[in-house]
C-alpha positions in Angstrom: 154.2 55.0 -71.2 152.3 55.2 -67.9 150.1 52.2 -67.2 146.6 53.5 -65.8 144.6 50.4 -65.8 144.5 46.5 -66.1 142.0 44.0 -67.6 141.7 40.6 -68.9 142.0 40.6 -72.7 139.2 39.0 -74.6 141.6 37.5 -77.0 145.1 37.8 -78.1 145.2 41.0 -80.0 147.8 43.5 -81.4 148.2 46.7 -79.8 145.6 49.3 -80.4 145.7 53.0 -79.9 142.6 55.5 -79.9 140.8 58.0 -77.9 138.5 57.4 -75.0 134.6 57.9 -75.5 132.4 57.0 -72.4 129.2 55.4 -73.5 126.8 55.5 -70.4 123.3 55.1 -72.1 121.8 54.0 -75.4 121.5 57.8 -76.3 125.4 57.9 -76.2 125.6 55.1 -78.7 122.9 56.5 -81.0 124.5 60.0 -80.8 127.7 58.2 -82.1 126.2 56.4 -85.3 127.4 59.2 -87.8 130.9 59.5 -86.2 134.2 58.0 -87.5 134.7 55.3 -84.6 137.9 53.5 -86.0 140.0 55.0 -83.3 137.5 55.1 -80.6 138.4 53.4 -77.5 134.9 52.7 -75.8 134.7 52.9 -72.0 131.6 51.0 -70.6 130.6 49.7 -67.2 129.3 46.4 -68.0 129.9 43.3 -70.2 126.5 43.2 -72.1 127.0 43.2 -75.9 123.6 44.6 -76.9 124.3 48.2 -75.4 126.9 48.4 -78.0 125.8 46.4 -80.8 125.1 49.0 -83.3 128.6 50.3 -83.5 130.9 47.2 -81.9 132.3 46.1 -85.0 133.3 49.6 -86.0 135.3 50.5 -82.7 139.0 50.6 -82.3 138.8 49.0 -78.9 136.8 48.6 -75.9 137.5 49.1 -72.0 134.8 47.3 -69.9 135.0 47.6 -66.1 133.1 44.6 -65.4 132.7 40.9 -66.6 134.8 38.0 -67.4 136.2 36.0 -70.7 132.5 34.2 -70.5 130.8 37.8 -70.7 128.8 38.3 -74.1 131.0 41.5 -74.9 134.0 39.5 -74.7 132.8 36.8 -76.7 131.5 39.2 -79.4 134.3 41.2 -79.5 136.4 38.3 -80.1 134.3 37.5 -83.4 134.7 41.0 -84.3 138.3 41.0 -83.5 137.8 44.3 -81.6 140.6 44.6 -78.8 138.8 44.4 -75.6 139.6 44.4 -71.8 136.8 43.3 -69.3 137.2 43.3 -65.5 139.3 46.5 -66.0 140.5 48.3 -62.9 141.5 51.8 -63.6 144.0 53.3 -61.2 143.4 57.1 -62.6 141.0 59.1 -63.8 139.8 58.7 -67.6 138.2 61.2 -69.4 136.8 61.5 -72.8 139.5 62.6 -75.4 142.3 60.9 -73.6 144.8 59.1 -76.1 145.4 55.4 -74.8 146.6 52.1 -76.0 145.3 48.6 -75.2 148.0 46.2 -75.1 148.9 42.6 -73.6 152.2 42.5 -71.5 153.2 39.0 -70.2 149.5 37.8 -70.5 147.8 40.7 -68.9 145.9 43.5 -70.6 146.9 46.9 -69.8 146.0 50.4 -70.7 148.8 53.0 -71.4 148.1 56.9 -71.2 150.0 57.7 -74.4 148.9 61.4 -74.4 150.6 61.8 -71.2 153.8 60.1 -71.6 154.5 60.5 -75.3 152.1 62.9 -77.5 152.9 66.7 -77.4 150.9 68.5 -74.8 149.8 71.6 -76.8 148.9 72.3 -80.4 152.1 74.3 -80.5 154.1 71.2 -79.7 152.4 69.2 -82.4 153.2 71.9 -84.9 156.9 71.6 -84.0 156.9 67.9 -84.2 155.1 68.3 -87.6 157.2 70.5 -89.1 160.4 68.3 -87.8 158.7 65.3 -89.8 158.5 67.5 -92.7 162.1 68.1 -92.9 163.1 64.9 -92.2 164.3 62.6 -95.2 162.8 59.4 -95.8 164.2 56.3 -97.7 164.5 55.8 -101.5 161.1 56.3 -102.0 160.4 59.0 -99.6 158.6 57.0 -97.0 159.3 57.9 -93.3 157.1 57.0 -90.2 154.5 59.5 -89.5 154.9 59.7 -85.8 152.8 62.8 -84.8 149.7 62.5 -83.0 147.3 65.3 -84.5 144.3 65.9 -82.4 141.3 67.8 -84.0 142.6 71.0 -81.9 146.1 70.4 -83.1 145.2 70.0 -86.8 143.1 73.5 -86.6 146.1 75.1 -85.1 148.3 73.6 -87.7 146.2 74.7 -90.6 146.1 78.3 -89.1 150.0 78.4 -89.0 151.8 81.1 -91.1 153.7 79.6 -93.9 157.1 81.5 -93.3 159.9 81.3 -95.8 161.7 78.6 -94.0 158.4 76.7 -93.6 157.6 77.1 -97.4 161.0 75.9 -98.5 160.7 73.0 -95.9 157.5 72.0 -97.3 158.5 72.3 -101.2 161.5 70.2 -100.3 159.2 67.5 -98.8 156.9 67.5 -101.7 159.6 67.2 -104.3 161.2 64.3 -102.4 157.8 62.7 -102.4 157.2 63.3 -106.1 160.6 62.2 -107.8 160.1 58.5 -106.9 156.4 58.7 -108.1 157.3 60.3 -111.5 160.2 57.9 -111.9 158.2 54.8 -111.4 155.2 55.7 -113.6 154.2 53.4 -116.3 155.0 55.7 -119.0 154.0 59.1 -121.0 152.7 57.6 -124.0 149.1 57.9 -126.0 148.2 57.2 -129.6 145.5 59.8 -129.1 146.8 62.3 -127.0 150.6 63.8 -127.3 151.0 63.4 -123.6 154.3 65.2 -122.8 153.5 68.2 -124.9 150.3 68.6 -123.3 151.5 67.8 -119.8 154.4 70.2 -120.0 152.1 72.8 -121.2 149.3 72.3 -118.8 151.8 72.4 -115.6 153.2 75.7 -117.0 149.7 77.0 -117.4 148.8 76.1 -113.8 151.8 78.0 -112.6 150.9 81.2 -114.6 147.2 81.2 -113.7 146.8 79.4 -110.1 147.8 82.1 -107.7 145.1 84.6 -109.1 142.4 82.1 -109.4 143.2 80.6 -105.9 142.8 84.1 -104.3 139.3 84.3 -105.5 138.4 80.9 -104.3 139.9 81.2 -100.9 138.5 84.4 -100.2 135.0 83.0 -100.8 135.6 79.7 -99.1 138.7 79.1 -97.2 140.8 76.0 -98.3 140.0 74.2 -95.1 136.4 74.5 -95.3 136.5 73.2 -98.8 138.6 70.2 -97.6 136.1 69.4 -94.8 133.1 69.6 -97.1 134.5 67.4 -99.6 135.1 64.6 -97.3 131.6 64.4 -96.2 130.6 61.8 -99.1 131.5 59.7 -102.0 131.5 61.0 -105.6 132.5 64.7 -104.4 136.4 65.0 -105.2 139.4 62.8 -106.1 142.4 63.4 -103.8 144.2 63.4 -107.1 142.2 66.8 -108.0 143.7 68.3 -104.6 147.1 66.7 -105.0 147.3 68.5 -108.6 147.0 72.0 -107.0 150.1 71.9 -105.3 152.4 69.6 -107.5 151.2 70.6 -111.0 152.0 74.3 -109.8 155.4 73.2 -108.7 156.0 71.2 -111.7 155.1 74.2 -114.0 157.5 76.3 -112.0 160.5 73.8 -112.5 159.7 73.6 -116.3 159.9 77.5 -116.4 163.1 77.4 -114.8 164.4 74.7 -117.2 163.7 77.0 -120.0 164.9 80.1 -118.5 162.1 82.3 -118.1 161.9 81.9 -114.3 164.4 82.1 -111.6 164.1 80.1 -108.6 163.4 83.1 -106.3 160.7 84.7 -108.6 157.1 85.0 -107.5 157.5 83.9 -104.0 154.3 85.2 -102.9 152.4 83.5 -105.6 154.3 80.3 -104.5 153.3 80.7 -101.0 149.8 81.4 -101.5 149.2 78.3 -103.8 151.3 76.0 -101.7 149.5 77.0 -98.4 146.1 76.7 -100.1 147.2 73.0 -101.0 148.3 72.5 -97.3 145.3 73.6 -95.7 143.1 71.9 -98.1 144.9 68.6 -97.9 145.1 68.6 -94.4 141.6 69.4 -93.6 140.5 66.8 -96.5 142.7 64.1 -94.9 141.9 65.1 -91.4 144.4 63.1 -89.6 147.6 65.6 -90.2 149.0 63.7 -93.1 149.8 65.2 -96.4 150.0 62.1 -98.6 149.4 58.4 -98.8 152.9 57.6 -97.8 152.6 59.5 -94.6 149.5 57.5 -93.9 150.8 53.8 -94.3 150.2 53.7 -98.3 146.3 54.4 -97.6 144.1 57.1 -98.8 141.2 57.2 -96.3 138.9 60.1 -95.8 135.3 59.2 -96.0 133.6 59.0 -92.3 133.0 55.5 -91.2 129.3 56.1 -91.4 129.5 56.8 -94.9 131.4 53.7 -95.5 128.9 51.7 -93.7 126.1 53.2 -95.6 127.8 52.3 -98.8 128.5 48.7 -97.7 125.3 48.2 -96.5 123.9 47.9 -100.0 126.3 45.2 -101.1 125.5 41.7 -102.5 127.3 38.7 -102.4 129.0 38.0 -105.8 128.6 34.7 -107.6 130.1 33.8 -111.0 127.8 35.8 -113.2 127.5 39.1 -111.0 131.5 39.0 -110.7 131.7 39.0 -114.5 129.2 41.6 -114.8 130.9 43.9 -112.1 134.3 43.4 -114.1 132.7 44.4 -117.3 131.1 47.4 -115.9 134.3 48.4 -114.1 136.3 48.0 -117.3 133.7 49.8 -119.6 133.5 52.8 -117.2 137.1 53.1 -116.6 137.9 53.0 -120.5 135.3 55.7 -120.8 136.6 57.8 -117.8 140.2 57.7 -119.4 139.0 58.9 -122.7 136.8 61.6 -121.1 139.9 63.0 -119.4 142.1 62.7 -122.1 143.8 59.6 -121.3 144.5 60.5 -117.8 143.0 58.9 -114.6 141.6 62.1 -113.1 138.1 60.7 -113.1 138.9 57.6 -111.3 139.4 57.7 -107.6 139.8 55.1 -104.9 139.8 55.7 -101.1 140.5 53.4 -98.5 141.1 50.5 -97.6 138.4 50.8 -94.9 138.7 48.1 -92.0 135.6 45.9 -91.9 135.2 42.9 -89.6 138.4 40.8 -89.2 140.6 40.9 -92.1 137.8 42.0 -94.3 138.2 45.4 -95.9 136.3 48.1 -98.4 137.6 50.4 -100.9 135.1 53.1 -102.4 135.7 53.6 -106.0 134.3 56.8 -107.5 134.0 57.6 -111.3 133.4 61.0 -111.2 132.1 63.3 -113.9 130.7 61.0 -116.8 128.5 63.8 -118.2 128.5 67.6 -118.3 129.9 68.8 -115.1 132.0 71.6 -113.3 134.6 70.6 -115.3 133.0 72.3 -118.4 135.1 70.6 -121.0 133.4 71.4 -124.3 133.8 68.0 -125.8 131.3 66.6 -122.9 128.6 69.3 -123.5 126.2 67.0 -125.3 127.0 63.9 -123.6 124.0 62.2 -121.7 124.6 58.9 -120.0 122.2 57.8 -117.6 124.4 58.4 -114.6 126.7 61.6 -114.1 128.8 59.5 -111.8 129.1 55.8 -110.4 130.2 54.7 -107.0 131.3 51.4 -106.0 132.1 49.8 -102.3 134.2 46.8 -103.2 134.9 44.3 -100.1 137.5 41.7 -100.1 139.6 39.6 -97.7 142.8 41.7 -97.1 144.5 38.3 -96.5 144.4 37.6 -100.1 147.1 40.2 -100.8 150.7 40.5 -100.0 151.0 44.1 -100.9 148.2 46.8 -101.0 148.6 50.6 -101.6 146.1 53.3 -102.6 148.2 56.2 -103.8 147.4 60.0 -104.0 146.2 59.9 -107.5 143.6 57.5 -106.3 144.9 54.4 -107.8 145.0 51.1 -106.2 148.1 48.9 -106.7 147.9 45.1 -105.3 150.0 42.2 -105.3 148.4 39.8 -106.7 147.4 42.4 -109.2 143.9 41.6 -109.9 141.7 43.3 -107.2 138.3 42.6 -108.6 139.2 38.8 -108.7 139.1 38.8 -104.9 136.2 41.1 -104.5 133.2 38.8 -103.2 130.8 41.7 -102.2 129.7 44.8 -104.0 127.3 47.6 -104.3 127.1 49.9 -107.3 125.5 53.4 -107.0 124.3 55.8 -110.0 124.6 59.6 -109.2 122.1 61.5 -111.0 122.5 65.3 -112.2 119.7 66.3 -109.4 122.3 65.1 -107.0 120.3 61.9 -105.9 121.9 58.6 -105.5 120.5 55.2 -106.1 121.5 51.7 -105.8 122.0 49.5 -108.8 120.7 46.1 -108.9 123.2 43.8 -110.4 120.9 43.1 -113.2 121.2 46.6 -114.4 124.9 46.5 -114.4 125.3 45.2 -118.0 122.8 48.0 -119.5 124.7 50.9 -117.5 127.8 49.4 -119.3 125.9 49.1 -122.5 124.9 52.9 -122.4 128.5 54.1 -121.5 129.8 52.1 -124.6 127.5 54.1 -126.8 128.6 57.5 -125.5 132.2 56.1 -125.4 132.0 55.8 -129.1 130.7 59.2 -129.7 133.2 60.6 -127.5 136.3 58.7 -129.3 135.0 59.7 -132.7 134.9 63.5 -131.7 138.6 63.3 -130.5 139.7 61.2 -133.5 138.3 63.9 -135.7 140.6 66.5 -134.1 143.9 67.7 -135.4 147.2 67.1 -133.4 146.7 70.8 -132.3 143.4 70.4 -131.2 144.1 67.4 -129.1 147.0 69.1 -127.3 144.8 72.1 -126.5 142.1 69.8 -125.4 144.2 67.7 -123.2 145.7 71.0 -121.7 142.4 72.2 -121.2 141.7 69.0 -119.2 144.0 69.3 -116.7 144.2 73.5 -116.5 140.5 73.1 -115.4 141.6 71.7 -112.3 140.3 74.5 -109.9 136.7 74.5 -111.5 135.3 71.8 -109.0 136.7 74.0 -105.9 135.4 77.1 -107.5 132.1 75.8 -108.1 131.7 74.6 -104.4 132.8 78.1 -103.3 130.3 79.6 -105.7 133.0 81.5 -107.8 132.8 79.9 -111.2 131.6 83.0 -112.9 134.2 85.3 -111.3 137.3 83.6 -112.5 138.9 84.2 -115.8 139.6 80.7 -117.2 141.4 81.6 -120.6 144.8 80.5 -121.0 147.7 82.9 -120.2 149.4 84.6 -122.9 152.6 83.6 -121.4 151.8 80.1 -121.7 150.6 80.4 -125.3 153.9 82.1 -126.3 155.3 78.7 -125.6 153.4 76.8 -128.2 153.9 75.7 -130.7 157.7 76.6 -130.2 158.9 74.4 -128.3 155.9 72.6 -126.7 154.7 71.1 -129.7 157.8 69.0 -130.5 157.4 65.7 -128.3 161.0 65.4 -127.9 161.7 68.8 -126.7 158.7 68.8 -124.4 160.2 65.5 -123.1 163.5 66.9 -122.6 162.1 70.1 -120.6 159.8 67.9 -118.5 162.2 65.1 -117.8 165.2 67.3 -117.0 163.3 69.7 -115.0 161.7 67.2 -112.6 163.8 64.0 -112.8 167.4 64.4 -114.2 167.7 67.9 -112.5 170.7 67.1 -109.8 168.4 67.9 -106.9 167.4 65.4 -104.2 163.8 66.0 -105.1 162.0 67.5 -108.1 161.5 71.1 -106.8 164.0 73.9 -106.4 164.4 75.8 -103.1 163.0 79.3 -103.4 166.1 80.9 -102.4 
């Protein structure tokens, strides 16, 4: 890498990478308040602190052309643990948008021009590097280093690329390699209330039968990439799992149909292309950094703008023993309710993050989506009327408390030690109302919210308990196969889509999909014990 500047490091920091943004006046700072600054390297002329104070803790790094280790900026950047070089001498022009790293070499601070030396020079080069990454095979759980720097312009170009047969096959194989270890390390497919393998097999098959036609209507009204951008603007709008299901459930259904012998791998290629490309564009736009899944992104699931996380965390209160206990009870209550609402699935629970705060502190944003009648249009939820239609929790903790931490594409957090809430010491809880407003809930009200949800939980439980086996299978199938409804609602085309179940799917019920063992054999042998490197067959 080319060294383009040298300065004095304010403390001993690890290498930091980001893009240059020059701040010359208070208006520049104010204009950045709503921006995601985690990868921004601020370039400033002098070493005063107050100039950058509204954003200092959110920056990825600072290059200051003046100052010493005694400068206020050096002192406060150390406290925030924001990499900072003071008294920096630049040996070349530095412009906004330039990709650089700040590092310490032999005790001296240096600025490297990464974009010039290492990153691809054009969106076309980025596209080539990205597809090379897609073709690469990872380790035993499909982890591989995501080594592609994707600028906003390159992301737009990547989204616009045509999904040729070669690229489609490459992408399907990448998805299959990513999915197989996830499905094999799942906790299980059992439920006392809902026959899971019959309804899971039936729902993914229905997705394969119906998605291409439904997606064509949605994509025409609002392109996938526009949907993705809109749905990352705030909390309680979407779960990454909803996006993930579009591509993966569709391909799971394809494999099940190949297994039962009603479909050949090369059949319906254009439908496959349309659905996988919709998923690809939606995912890229929603994640915003060129990654397609949490493994690409270092076992993280970050998509909310920094300003949104700051706003949510701004309402947090320090927890003592009673409020920590109240939070745990509320979380457990709404979690149980959400699992029941979504037929023993995690579709309504979503964690995103972890989002860096100051030092080793981090925040996850936990959304409980659709606690009442919603765009999912479930018949069993039509008369539910809890006080809030959704909840959002901003949970802050010290990352040093955990040896392992991951948030997967299903919006589920796994930690070691495994009691996340035991380490949460600051929390904010927000209630979302049906009119779209959001309110911060005082800790004193958390028990009341939990009690309210418990009442509706019992009503919903009795409703499901009164159903026959067939009714539960069809209800749970409806739960999953309604997965495009939230996107259709945003695009304004819910009423233009036929949401009835395909006759081709119904032809497989009750024989063979009502039988637990036969459904398990179809699902398991199609996606796991299939003799393939991944879960999904190539298209040719």
